[in-house]
PASEBA-1860 file (N, C-alpha, C; in nm, 3 decimals):
! residues 162
1> XXXXXXXX> 0.086/-0.108/-0.019/0.001/-0.010/0.003/0.100/0.136/-0.010 ~ 0.068/0.197/-0.061/0.103/0.330/-0.087/0.117/0.418/0.077 ~ 0.220/0.480/0.099/0.224/0.525/0.248/0.175/0.631/0.254 ~ 0.166/0.718/0.122/0.106/0.879/0.141/-0.067/0.841/0.166 ~ -0.086/0.747/0.080/-0.232/0.727/0.067/-0.268/0.690/0.229 ~ -0.220/0.588/0.289/-0.230/0.592/0.420/-0.241/0.686/0.510 ~ -0.119/0.750/0.510/-0.113/0.870/0.562/-0.245/0.958/0.574 ~ -0.271/0.970/0.438/-0.381/1.060/0.445/-0.551/0.992/0.495
9> XXXXXXXX> -0.555/0.881/0.480/-0.639/0.794/0.529/-0.660/0.821/0.721 ~ -0.522/0.794/0.755/-0.521/0.820/0.866/-0.576/0.974/0.933 ~ -0.507/1.049/0.873/-0.554/1.195/0.912/-0.684/1.228/0.860 ~ -0.764/1.196/0.773/-0.872/1.200/0.785/-0.951/1.133/0.868 ~ -0.928/0.990/0.936/-1.011/0.925/0.991/-0.973/1.013/1.151 ~ -0.836/1.047/1.175/-0.848/1.125/1.321/-0.927/1.263/1.319 ~ -0.937/1.309/1.183/-1.031/1.437/1.199/-1.161/1.398/1.218 ~ -1.226/1.260/1.155/-1.354/1.234/1.163/-1.395/1.201/1.346
17> XXXXXXXX> -1.277/1.114/1.407/-1.251/1.095/1.521/-1.271/1.189/1.615 ~ -1.194/1.322/1.603/-1.251/1.445/1.702/-1.356/1.508/1.646 ~ -1.403/1.511/1.533/-1.554/1.584/1.520/-1.651/1.525/1.571 ~ -1.633/1.340/1.595/-1.723/1.286/1.610/-1.725/1.327/1.785 ~ -1.630/1.323/1.867/-1.629/1.356/2.012/-1.660/1.485/2.025 ~ -1.635/1.597/1.948/-1.724/1.723/1.992/-1.841/1.733/1.946 ~ -1.864/1.689/1.818/-2.022/1.648/1.810/-2.104/1.611/1.938 ~ -2.031/1.507/1.990/-2.100/1.396/2.087/-2.120/1.479/2.229
25> XXXXXXXX> -1.981/1.560/2.266/-1.978/1.649/2.365/-2.091/1.780/2.369 ~ -2.118/1.849/2.240/-2.208/1.921/2.204/-2.354/1.853/2.265 ~ -2.356/1.727/2.183/-2.510/1.691/2.155/-2.576/1.644/2.329 ~ -2.459/1.648/2.412/-2.520/1.589/2.515/-2.572/1.714/2.608 ~ -2.549/1.810/2.595/-2.583/1.950/2.630/-2.716/1.994/2.577 ~ -2.743/1.956/2.495/-2.851/2.017/2.435/-3.000/1.981/2.415 ~ -3.043/1.888/2.556/-3.143/1.819/2.580/-3.260/1.955/2.579 ~ -3.355/1.936/2.521/-3.484/2.010/2.513/-3.429/2.170/2.446
33> XXXXXXXX> -3.333/2.164/2.352/-3.307/2.302/2.314/-3.367/2.301/2.166 ~ -3.413/2.210/2.104/-3.449/2.217/1.954/-3.572/2.303/1.962 ~ -3.561/2.395/1.829/-3.653/2.508/1.825/-3.792/2.419/1.759 ~ -3.901/2.475/1.787/-4.025/2.433/1.765/-4.051/2.461/1.616 ~ -3.983/2.551/1.550/-4.010/2.529/1.402/-3.961/2.443/1.359 ~ -3.849/2.371/1.392/-3.795/2.240/1.326/-3.906/2.151/1.308 ~ -3.981/2.134/1.386/-4.067/2.015/1.428/-4.177/2.012/1.301 ~ -4.178/1.879/1.244/-4.285/1.876/1.117/-4.244/1.923/0.977
41> XXXXXXXX> -4.086/1.972/0.993/-4.081/2.031/0.848/-3.996/1.921/0.742 ~ -3.977/1.804/0.819/-3.897/1.695/0.734/-3.773/1.703/0.799 ~ -3.660/1.632/0.747/-3.523/1.598/0.776/-3.450/1.697/0.738 ~ -3.453/1.739/0.612/-3.382/1.869/0.554/-3.437/1.990/0.605 ~ -3.558/1.980/0.653/-3.605/2.118/0.687/-3.589/2.157/0.833 ~ -3.600/2.032/0.919/-3.579/2.027/1.048/-3.415/2.051/1.074 ~ -3.328/2.006/0.966/-3.194/2.021/0.966/-3.149/2.162/0.977 ~ -3.243/2.238/0.863/-3.196/2.397/0.832/-3.247/2.450/0.965
49> XXXXXXXX> -3.374/2.450/1.015/-3.398/2.519/1.123/-3.304/2.467/1.204 ~ -3.268/2.371/1.266/-3.198/2.393/1.366/-3.056/2.445/1.354 ~ -3.007/2.452/1.252/-2.915/2.523/1.215/-2.908/2.683/1.197 ~ -3.031/2.733/1.161/-3.051/2.879/1.131/-3.139/2.955/1.259 ~ -3.206/2.852/1.320/-3.316/2.907/1.416/-3.295/2.821/1.553 ~ -3.189/2.765/1.578/-3.166/2.696/1.697/-3.042/2.784/1.769 ~ -3.032/2.735/1.906/-2.907/2.805/1.984/-2.795/2.764/1.893 ~ -2.677/2.842/1.967/-2.540/2.843/1.902/-2.471/2.690/1.900
57> XXXXXXXX> -2.516/2.624/2.012/-2.476/2.470/2.030/-2.509/2.396/1.970 ~ -2.651/2.397/1.922/-2.727/2.319/1.848/-2.674/2.342/1.710 ~ -2.686/2.470/1.659/-2.610/2.494/1.512/-2.496/2.427/1.504 ~ -2.387/2.478/1.602/-2.247/2.384/1.607/-2.251/2.243/1.550 ~ -2.330/2.195/1.698/-2.355/2.029/1.630/-2.395/1.982/1.545 ~ -2.504/2.038/1.474/-2.556/2.005/1.329/-2.462/2.025/1.226 ~ -2.362/2.148/1.225/-2.301/2.192/1.123/-2.152/2.105/1.122 ~ -2.104/2.031/1.259/-1.997/1.966/1.282/-2.060/1.856/1.241
65> XXXXXXXX> -2.188/1.800/1.255/-2.246/1.698/1.228/-2.223/1.662/1.052 ~ -2.281/1.747/0.995/-2.273/1.752/0.843/-2.129/1.741/0.815 ~ -2.043/1.816/0.861/-1.873/1.814/0.817/-1.808/1.658/0.836 ~ -1.858/1.567/0.930/-1.840/1.448/0.962/-1.895/1.361/0.887 ~ -2.012/1.382/0.802/-2.048/1.299/0.699/-1.952/1.323/0.570 ~ -1.921/1.436/0.561/-1.823/1.436/0.423/-1.714/1.414/0.469 ~ -1.644/1.417/0.584/-1.490/1.349/0.647/-1.541/1.206/0.626 ~ -1.652/1.142/0.654/-1.665/1.010/0.637/-1.670/0.952/0.495
73> XXXXXXXX> -1.745/1.019/0.455/-1.765/1.004/0.261/-1.579/0.994/0.211 ~ -1.515/1.074/0.238/-1.398/1.110/0.227/-1.287/0.992/0.235 ~ -1.320/0.960/0.386/-1.239/0.837/0.422/-1.256/0.702/0.349 ~ -1.402/0.713/0.307/-1.432/0.541/0.218/-1.323/0.571/0.079 ~ -1.366/0.690/0.022/-1.297/0.723/-0.110/-1.142/0.710/-0.052 ~ -1.063/0.736/0.019/-0.925/0.739/0.054/-0.898/0.573/0.082 ~ -0.997/0.527/0.172/-0.958/0.373/0.149/-0.989/0.276/0.031 ~ -1.047/0.317/-0.048/-1.083/0.275/-0.143/-0.959/0.274/-0.257
81> XXXXXXXX> -0.889/0.395/-0.262/-0.737/0.416/-0.331/-0.644/0.343/-0.240 ~ -0.666/0.266/-0.142/-0.527/0.222/-0.102/-0.566/0.058/-0.139 ~ -0.695/0.002/-0.235/-0.730/-0.113/-0.229/-0.745/-0.216/-0.148 ~ -0.741/-0.169/-0.023/-0.733/-0.273/0.110/-0.907/-0.302/0.126 ~ -0.922/-0.432/0.129/-1.050/-0.458/0.163/-1.102/-0.459/0.296 ~ -0.979/-0.454/0.388/-1.041/-0.426/0.524/-1.046/-0.303/0.582 ~ -0.968/-0.180/0.489/-1.025/-0.038/0.541/-1.147/-0.011/0.450 ~ -1.161/-0.071/0.341/-1.279/-0.007/0.262/-1.397/-0.064/0.343
89> XXXXXXXX> -1.418/-0.199/0.417/-1.483/-0.222/0.497/-1.535/-0.124/0.643 ~ -1.411/-0.121/0.709/-1.437/-0.034/0.792/-1.473/0.114/0.783 ~ -1.437/0.179/0.670/-1.470/0.299/0.654/-1.612/0.311/0.608 ~ -1.657/0.218/0.521/-1.754/0.195/0.463/-1.873/0.185/0.622 ~ -1.856/0.087/0.679/-1.960/0.058/0.795/-1.935/0.212/0.894 ~ -1.836/0.246/0.908/-1.828/0.404/0.979/-1.901/0.505/0.927 ~ -1.918/0.514/0.783/-1.986/0.571/0.720/-2.144/0.552/0.720 ~ -2.174/0.447/0.731/-2.310/0.393/0.774/-2.335/0.451/0.873
97> XXXXXXXX> -2.266/0.418/1.024/-2.283/0.463/1.150/-2.294/0.661/1.131 ~ -2.221/0.710/1.069/-2.236/0.838/1.088/-2.369/0.899/1.012 ~ -2.385/0.831/0.888/-2.526/0.881/0.825/-2.642/0.847/0.894 ~ -2.634/0.733/0.996/-2.748/0.687/1.067/-2.728/0.795/1.183 ~ -2.628/0.855/1.229/-2.636/0.934/1.370/-2.677/1.061/1.286 ~ -2.650/1.099/1.176/-2.716/1.244/1.112/-2.855/1.204/1.097 ~ -2.895/1.141/1.013/-3.062/1.101/1.028/-3.112/1.109/1.170 ~ -3.056/1.048/1.245/-3.125/1.055/1.395/-3.136/1.167/1.430
105> XXXXXXXX> -3.019/1.244/1.406/-3.010/1.369/1.487/-3.149/1.483/1.382 ~ -3.157/1.454/1.271/-3.274/1.528/1.196/-3.399/1.461/1.212 ~ -3.396/1.365/1.262/-3.549/1.281/1.287/-3.574/1.321/1.440 ~ -3.478/1.362/1.533/-3.503/1.408/1.599/-3.547/1.550/1.598 ~ -3.518/1.659/1.567/-3.524/1.802/1.549/-3.686/1.774/1.476 ~ -3.706/1.684/1.373/-3.802/1.696/1.308/-3.944/1.661/1.364 ~ -3.950/1.544/1.488/-4.049/1.445/1.520/-4.021/1.448/1.706 ~ -3.928/1.481/1.705/-3.854/1.441/1.876/-3.898/1.300/1.918
113> XXXXXXXX> -3.888/1.212/1.803/-3.932/1.069/1.830/-3.815/1.012/1.969 ~ -3.878/0.925/2.001/-3.789/0.884/2.156/-3.682/0.814/2.140 ~ -3.677/0.745/1.997/-3.554/0.673/1.998/-3.464/0.750/1.903 ~ -3.476/0.847/1.851/-3.390/0.937/1.758/-3.274/0.945/1.815 ~ -3.239/0.993/1.971/-3.164/1.026/2.020/-3.068/0.905/2.089 ~ -3.129/0.822/2.083/-3.056/0.670/2.109/-2.963/0.650/1.955 ~ -3.036/0.640/1.851/-2.985/0.619/1.761/-2.840/0.653/1.689 ~ -2.861/0.808/1.757/-2.771/0.907/1.725/-2.636/0.868/1.847
121> XXXXXXXX> -2.671/0.834/1.960/-2.575/0.786/2.035/-2.516/0.642/2.021 ~ -2.595/0.549/1.963/-2.518/0.419/1.939/-2.443/0.440/1.807 ~ -2.500/0.486/1.714/-2.425/0.508/1.607/-2.290/0.610/1.604 ~ -2.291/0.695/1.682/-2.173/0.771/1.685/-2.068/0.679/1.768 ~ -2.129/0.606/1.868/-2.022/0.497/1.935/-1.985/0.417/1.845 ~ -2.060/0.365/1.735/-2.013/0.263/1.659/-1.911/0.317/1.562 ~ -1.923/0.438/1.503/-1.825/0.520/1.443/-1.710/0.531/1.515 ~ -1.701/0.558/1.640/-1.580/0.604/1.698/-1.494/0.472/1.717
129> XXXXXXXX> -1.544/0.345/1.768/-1.508/0.262/1.752/-1.456/0.174/1.617 ~ -1.504/0.198/1.531/-1.461/0.152/1.368/-1.345/0.249/1.325 ~ -1.339/0.382/1.350/-1.227/0.481/1.328/-1.125/0.445/1.432 ~ -1.140/0.411/1.527/-1.016/0.368/1.628/-0.954/0.273/1.585 ~ -1.021/0.155/1.518/-0.979/0.024/1.504/-0.898/0.062/1.351 ~ -0.946/0.139/1.296/-0.877/0.190/1.146/-0.730/0.241/1.222 ~ -0.738/0.329/1.259/-0.639/0.388/1.339/-0.537/0.279/1.392 ~ -0.571/0.174/1.464/-0.488/0.095/1.535/-0.437/0.006/1.438
137> XXXXXXXX> -0.500/-0.040/1.337/-0.458/-0.141/1.224/-0.361/-0.085/1.160 ~ -0.353/0.073/1.113/-0.257/0.140/1.037/-0.177/0.226/1.075 ~ -0.141/0.179/1.214/-0.038/0.271/1.282/0.103/0.203/1.225 ~ 0.195/0.347/1.139/0.324/0.254/1.107/0.395/0.226/1.198 ~ 0.458/0.115/1.170/0.601/0.064/1.268/0.710/0.181/1.253 ~ 0.782/0.182/1.365/0.879/0.291/1.350/0.982/0.221/1.247 ~ 1.050/0.330/1.183/1.152/0.278/1.083/1.282/0.231/1.161 ~ 1.365/0.130/1.141/1.461/0.083/1.197/1.610/0.185/1.193
145> XXXXXXXX> 1.660/0.203/1.273/1.794/0.290/1.302/1.870/0.202/1.241 ~ 1.954/0.235/1.143/2.060/0.132/1.086/2.158/0.224/1.114 ~ 2.193/0.310/1.178/2.337/0.386/1.242/2.356/0.347/1.392 ~ 2.249/0.293/1.433/2.316/0.228/1.590/2.354/0.098/1.573 ~ 2.443/0.041/1.630/2.510/-0.085/1.613/2.445/-0.153/1.741 ~ 2.436/-0.264/1.734/2.394/-0.340/1.897/2.502/-0.319/1.965 ~ 2.502/-0.319/2.109/2.588/-0.274/2.239/2.688/-0.413/2.198 ~ 2.707/-0.525/2.148/2.822/-0.598/2.158/2.927/-0.557/2.027
153> XXXXXXXX> 2.863/-0.493/1.947/2.951/-0.470/1.837/3.026/-0.339/1.853 ~ 2.980/-0.254/1.959/3.073/-0.121/1.967/3.163/-0.174/2.047 ~ 3.165/-0.277/2.170/3.299/-0.271/2.236/3.417/-0.354/2.139 ~ 3.383/-0.428/2.078/3.481/-0.506/1.977/3.551/-0.416/1.854 ~ 3.649/-0.413/1.858/3.742/-0.299/1.720/3.708/-0.426/1.576 ~ 3.709/-0.333/1.515/3.693/-0.414/1.386/3.813/-0.437/1.315 ~ 3.846/-0.531/1.237/3.967/-0.571/1.157/4.030/-0.501/1.136 ~ 3.997/-0.361/1.068/4.096/-0.290/1.033/4.137/-0.224/1.121
161> XX> 4.094/-0.184/1.224/4.143/-0.105/1.369/4.242/-0.175/1.435 ~ 4.296/-0.299/1.414/4.375/-0.384/1.504/4.497/-0.376/1.474
END
């Protein structure tokens, strides 16, 4: 696999992980702050009202969530470029989790459905886990340092020094 492509994928996945954590923290502070104007407007209408008419934390939460969807889709494209079946599967499942979380949030804003908040939470947890696995499985091993000799070779003079 190409080292530059893996580095790009790791960077993308790390950005998605950080975004998910920020969105999760923001989301836990938003109980009861969905604007009434968002209800009954459909998923995209509810999303728009949450961004425009909602409190600042809700707007940030919705915008960051949308950026995470873009980052998750980009991670799948980067995984495809690596041609690694494992990475493609992991990032595709993470994208599915991110999309479910985004849809759960929009559904919550639209209908205040009782299960929508749980769908967001569990989908976010799934995406976090999958992205952590991607990072863990693709951490580069340190390059060997050929300039350092083992201790036993430091003490013994070379043939040309005798």
